[in-house]
Phi, psi and omega in degrees: 000123182262132177270135180270125178231137175053037175239103187286348180283314183252354179302124178082359178273155176219158181120183185254158174241101185058222173243035180259301185224162178232131174267128180233148173249116180235119182053040177080000179251143180267131179234149174245126180232163177288155180296132184290141177259107182254017184290337183258010181281129176255114181276146177283167178300320181295320179294318179296317179299315181295322178299319179294318179296316181294325177297320177295320179296318179295321178296317178300313181295322179295322178295322178296313184292325184282343179261111184302325180293315179292321183296319183289334182259355183288133182289134178268154178242092180067230183263007180294148176289161178301319180302312182290327175296315180295319178300313180297317180297319179297314182293321178296316179295321178298315179298319180297314180296320180295321178295320177297317180298319180293322180289327177292323179291329182287337183282000000 
C-alpha cells in the first residue's frame, strides 16, 4: 500500500480508477492500493440471505424517494434522509417479523 505525499492531484481523493487501483483515505492520509480481487470469496448462507434482504430494502427505499407523494408524507427520523429512514424502517420491520416467526416456531 503506497502512501501519497505532496501530490495535489490525488491527495484527499478516494475511489477507484478503473479496475487497476483504489484511492483510500485512512486516518486522514491518502493511500493507493491495488484493486481487490474478490473472485475467490465464498459467502456464507447468512451473508447471501442478508444481501438479498438489503437489496429488497434498497429497492423499497428507492421507490419511496422516487414517488413525490410518498416522499412528502414519509416520516423523518431526525436529520436522516428519507432514503435512510425508509431503509432503516424496512430492516427494523424485517427483524420484527423474523423474531415473530422464530417465537411462533418455538411454541
